[in-house]
C-alpha positions in Angstrom: 0.0 0.0 0.0 2.8 2.4 0.9 4.5 1.8 -2.4 1.2 2.7 -4.2 0.8 5.9 -2.2 4.4 6.9 -2.8 4.1 6.4 -6.6 0.9 8.4 -6.7 2.6 11.3 -4.7 5.5 11.2 -7.1 3.0 11.4 -10.1 1.2 14.4 -8.5 4.5 16.2 -8.0 5.6 15.5 -11.5 2.3 16.9 -12.7 2.8 20.1 -10.6 -0.2 19.4 -8.5 -0.4 20.0 -4.7 -0.4 17.1 -2.3 -2.7 17.0 0.7 -5.2 14.5 2.2 -8.0 15.5 -0.2 -6.0 15.6 -3.5 -4.0 12.4 -2.7 -7.0 10.3 -1.6 -9.1 11.5 -4.6 -6.2 10.7 -7.0 -5.8 7.2 -5.5 -9.5 6.5 -5.8 -9.5 7.6 -9.4 -6.7 5.2 -10.1 -8.9 2.4 -8.8 -7.1 1.9 -5.5 -9.9 0.7 -3.0 -12.7 2.9 -1.8 -12.2 6.7 -1.2 -13.4 6.7 2.4 -11.0 3.9 3.4 -8.1 5.6 1.6 -8.8 8.9 3.3 -9.1 7.3 6.7 -5.7 5.5 6.3 -4.0 8.7 5.0 -5.4 10.7 7.9 -4.1 8.1 10.3 -0.6 8.3 8.7 -0.6 12.1 8.8 -1.6 12.0 12.5 1.3 9.7 13.3 3.9 11.5 11.2 6.8 12.5 13.5 7.8 16.2 14.0 10.4 17.6 11.6 12.0 19.3 14.6 13.5 16.0 15.7 14.6 14.8 12.3 18.3 14.5 13.4 17.3 12.3 16.4 15.2 10.1 14.1 18.0 9.7 11.6 20.3 8.6 14.4 17.8 5.9 15.5 17.5 4.7 11.8 21.3 4.6 11.5 21.7 2.8 14.8 19.1 0.2 13.9 20.7 -0.3 10.5 24.1 -1.0 12.2 22.4 -3.5 14.5 20.8 -5.3 11.5 24.2 -5.4 9.7 25.9 -6.8 12.8 23.1 -9.4 13.2 23.4 -10.4 9.6 27.2 -10.7 10.0 26.7 -12.8 13.1 24.3 -15.2 11.3 26.7 -15.4 8.3 29.7 -16.2 10.6 27.7 -18.9 12.4 26.8 -20.5 9.1 30.4 -20.3 7.7 32.2 -21.7 10.8 29.7 -24.6 11.0 31.0 -25.9 7.7 33.2 -29.1 8.0 36.2 -27.6 6.2 35.7 -23.9 7.2 38.8 -21.8 6.7 38.9 -20.1 10.1 41.7 -17.6 9.4 40.0 -16.5 6.2 36.6 -16.1 8.0 38.3 -14.1 10.8 39.9 -11.8 8.3 36.5 -11.4 6.5 34.7 -10.7 9.9 37.3 -8.1 10.9 37.0 -6.3 7.5 33.2 -6.2 7.6 33.2 -5.0 11.3 35.7 -2.2 10.5 33.5 -1.2 7.5 30.4 -1.0 9.6 32.3 1.0 12.3 33.8 3.5 9.8 30.4 4.2 8.3 29.1 4.8 11.8 31.9 7.2 12.8 33.1 9.2 9.7 36.8 9.7 9.5 37.8 13.1 10.8 41.5 12.4 11.5 44.0 14.3 9.3 47.7 13.8 8.8 50.1 16.5 10.0 50.7 17.5 6.3 47.0 18.0 5.7 46.8 20.0 8.9 49.7 22.2 8.1 48.4 23.0 4.6 45.2 24.2 6.2 47.0 26.3 8.8 49.3 27.9 6.3 46.3 28.7 4.0 44.6 30.3 7.0 47.7 32.3 7.9 47.9 33.7 4.3 44.3 34.8 4.5 45.0 36.5 7.9 48.1 38.1 6.5 46.1 39.8 3.8 43.8 41.3 6.4 44.8 44.9 6.7 43.1 45.6 10.1 44.0 42.5 12.0 40.4 41.4 12.2 40.3 37.8 11.1 36.9 36.9 12.6 33.6 38.6 13.0 33.9 42.3 14.0 31.6 43.6 16.8 32.3 47.3 16.4 33.9 47.5 19.8 37.5 48.5 19.0 39.4 47.1 21.9 37.3 43.9 22.1 38.0 43.3 18.4 41.7 44.0 18.9 42.0 41.5 21.8 40.0 38.7 20.0 40.9 39.6 16.4 37.2 39.5 15.9 34.9 36.7 17.3 36.3 33.5 15.7 34.4 30.9 13.7 33.6 27.9 15.8 33.9 29.7 19.1 31.3 29.7 21.9 31.3 33.1 23.6 29.5 33.5 26.9 28.2 37.0 27.6 27.2 36.9 31.3 26.0 39.4 33.9 23.5 40.0 36.7 20.1 41.4 35.7 19.9 45.0 34.6 23.6 45.1 33.6 22.8 45.2 29.9 23.4 41.7 28.5 20.7 42.0 25.7 21.8 45.6 24.9 25.4 44.6 24.5 24.5 41.5 22.5 22.3 43.7 20.1 25.1 46.3 19.8 27.4 43.4 18.7 24.9 42.3 16.2 24.6 45.9 14.9 28.4 46.2 14.7 28.6 43.0 12.7 25.9 44.0 10.2 27.5 47.5 9.7 31.0 46.1 9.4 30.3 44.0 6.3 27.3 44.4 4.0 27.5 40.6 3.3 27.2 39.6 7.0 24.1 37.7 8.0 23.1 37.3 11.7 20.7 35.2 13.6 19.1 36.0 17.0 17.2 33.4 19.1 15.4 35.3 21.8 13.8 33.1 24.4 13.2 36.0 26.8 11.7 38.9 24.7 9.4 39.0 21.7 10.9 40.2 18.4 8.9 43.5 18.7 10.7 44.4 21.9 14.1 43.6 20.3 13.3 45.8 17.3 12.2 48.6 19.7 15.6 48.4 21.5 17.4 48.5 18.1 15.4 51.6 17.1 16.2 53.3 20.5 19.9 52.4 20.2 20.4 53.3 16.6 18.2 56.4 16.6 19.1 57.7 20.0 15.5 57.9 21.1 14.9 57.1 24.8 13.4 53.6 25.1 10.9 54.9 27.7 9.6 57.4 25.1 9.2 54.6 22.6 7.3 52.6 25.2 5.0 55.4 26.2 4.5 56.9 22.8 5.4 60.4 24.1 7.5 61.5 21.1 8.5 64.8 19.6 8.7 65.6 15.9 12.5 65.5 16.2 12.3 62.0 17.7 10.0 60.8 15.0 12.6 61.9 12.5 15.2 60.0 14.4 13.0 56.9 14.4 12.6 57.2 10.7 16.4 57.3 10.3 16.8 54.2 12.5 14.1 52.3 10.7 15.8 53.2 7.4 19.1 51.7 8.7 17.4 48.5 9.9 15.4 48.2 6.6 18.7 48.3 4.6 19.8 45.2 6.4 16.9 43.4 4.7 17.1 39.7 5.4 20.6 39.8 7.0 19.0 40.0 10.5 17.0 37.0 11.3 15.0 36.9 14.6 13.4 33.8 16.1 11.5 34.6 19.4 10.3 31.1 20.2 10.3 30.7 24.0 10.4 26.9 24.1 13.6 26.1 22.2 15.5 22.9 22.9 19.1 22.4 21.7 17.9 20.1 18.9 15.3 22.6 17.7 17.8 25.4 17.8 20.2 23.5 15.5 17.4 22.6 13.1 16.3 26.3 12.9 19.9 27.6 12.6 20.5 25.2 9.7 17.2 26.1 8.0 17.8 29.9 8.4 21.4 29.4 7.0 20.0 27.7 3.9 17.3 30.4 3.5 19.3 33.5 4.2 22.9 32.6 4.0 25.7 31.4 6.3 25.6 33.4 9.5 28.6 35.6 10.6 27.2 35.6 14.2 24.5 33.7 16.1 23.1 35.1 19.4 21.1 33.2 22.0 19.3 35.2 24.7 19.5 33.5 27.1 20.7 30.0 27.6 19.2 29.3 31.0 15.7 29.6 29.4 16.5 26.7 27.1 15.2 23.3 28.1 16.7 19.9 27.4 14.2 17.1 28.1 15.4 13.8 29.6 18.1 15.2 31.9 18.0 14.1 35.5 18.8 17.5 37.0 19.5 21.2 36.1 23.2 20.8 36.2 23.1 18.0 33.6 20.6 20.0 31.5 22.9 23.1 31.4 25.9 20.9 30.6 24.0 19.4 27.6 22.9 22.9 26.5 26.4 24.2 26.8 27.8 21.3 24.8 25.2 21.7 22.1 25.9 25.4 21.7 29.6 24.7 21.2 28.7 22.0 18.7 26.4 24.5 16.9 29.3 27.0 16.6 31.6 24.3 15.1 28.9 23.0 12.7 27.8 26.4 11.5 31.4 27.6 11.3 30.6 30.9 13.0 30.8 32.4 16.5 27.8 31.8 18.8 27.3 34.4 21.5 25.2 32.9 24.3 23.8 35.3 27.0 23.9 33.8 30.5 22.7 34.7 34.0 25.2 34.8 36.9 24.8 33.4 40.4 23.4 36.0 42.9 26.1 34.9 45.4 28.4 37.6 43.9 26.0 40.2 45.4 27.4 39.3 48.8 31.0 40.2 47.9 32.6 43.6 48.5 33.9 43.6 44.9 31.0 42.6 42.8 32.9 42.3 39.6 32.0 38.8 38.2 34.4 36.1 37.3 34.3 32.6 35.8 33.3 31.0 39.1 30.0 33.0 39.1 28.6 31.2 36.0 25.3 29.8 37.0 24.1 26.2 37.3 27.1 24.3 35.8 30.9 24.4 35.6 30.6 23.1 32.1 29.8 26.6 30.9 33.3 27.8 31.7 34.8 24.5 30.3 32.9 24.7 27.0 33.3 28.4 26.3 36.1 29.6 24.2 35.6 33.2 25.5 33.8 34.4 28.6 32.7 38.1 28.8 31.2 39.7 31.9 29.5 43.1 32.2 30.0 45.2 35.3 28.6 48.7 35.8 29.5 50.2 39.1 26.5 52.6 39.1 24.1 49.7 39.5 25.5 49.1 43.0 26.7 52.6 43.8 24.3 55.4 42.6 26.9 58.0 43.3 29.7 56.2 41.5 32.3 58.3 39.8 32.1 55.8 36.9 28.6 56.7 36.1 28.0 56.1 32.4 30.9 53.6 32.1 30.8 49.8 31.9 33.5 47.2 32.1 33.6 44.2 29.8 35.6 41.7 31.7 37.2 39.0 29.6 37.6 36.2 32.0 38.7 33.6 29.5 40.0 33.5 26.0 41.3 30.2 24.8 43.5 31.6 22.1 44.4 35.1 23.3 44.8 37.6 26.2 42.3 38.4 28.9 41.6 41.7 30.6 39.1 44.5 31.1 37.7 46.7 28.4 36.0 49.9 29.3 33.1 51.2 27.2 30.5 53.9 27.6 26.9 53.0 28.4 23.8 55.2 28.0 20.8 53.5 29.7 18.3 55.8 28.0 19.1 54.2 24.6 20.3 50.8 25.9 23.5 51.7 24.0 27.1 50.7 24.6 29.8 52.5 22.6 33.6 52.8 22.4 35.4 55.1 24.8 36.6 58.4 23.3 39.9 58.1 21.5 42.1 59.6 24.3 40.4 57.8 27.2 42.0 54.4 27.0 45.6 54.9 25.9 44.5 55.8 22.4 40.9 54.6 22.4 
């Protein structure tokens, strides 16, 4: 029956006709395949039991695993039959068994090992590309001069954790990085996965930051003619990005769903230069025994996503509130919430500290520190930037304020 259904679906596709329950059942009935009501009921049952496309990767792994099991079972039966022969050539059978087992194993685990020669050729080619770069930025530029100088741009395959306590500006800094990436190169495509805020709120923040219109005025609608002009200018800038900024505001993303959507968006809009996830503690990973295991799996999956998509992934993260009890409330790697695997999996950890949040009369009002707690391939340290909370906007320090920046 399935063969008949498939052939009819192929015929409909070839004829340029749509396929749904109605058209397919009608077409099958016209071809003389049983009664229409029975066909429709069977097709409806099949449609109801069709697995979700969001878990396609997991289903493929099950199919592959069962295929390997069948191959091993067939090999076992074949070996049993051969060794039971009176004049069985045992050494030859052992050689054949080893060859077939290795063949099954290699198909199950594709070869990713390279020789030192292959590796060196790749490294030298990469060095030549970097040498031709005139500004020292070999990765994705964020627009923050000192951060880009320390990292040489966010590197492909890297997981970057951007962590802070609430109200420090995690989302604002993440959006400013996205803006910097889009403005740096007209070919750059970015993806944002916002589990915390709907896309309308993110776009409102972008308009505020780019147009220098206070976010509170945008929320209240209390706007002057000049501010309307600034909004128009910001909207024009965002519109020019066209499909280079992709926002997904699903609030129930799992690591598997995130990878599926990232791949789909890459196929549709182009390879991303930067992916941002806001924020990772809101993701869920069903089947884990506790929160620590769940965060560890999410962290591992985000790192795998960065490698698979060959782009940096910036994952926003909450910090433990225990740092509030310290005299010096500047965060460090030990403050990463829920799991030590976050620090282990991350290639770069960035923390935001604004003294005015804790000390209203701070002399550093309007300043923020981006603390680089870890960088697997480069230096760490503190980068000072300016922050204007009215526009949720981080920007570089004036040229002469940081030894030249």
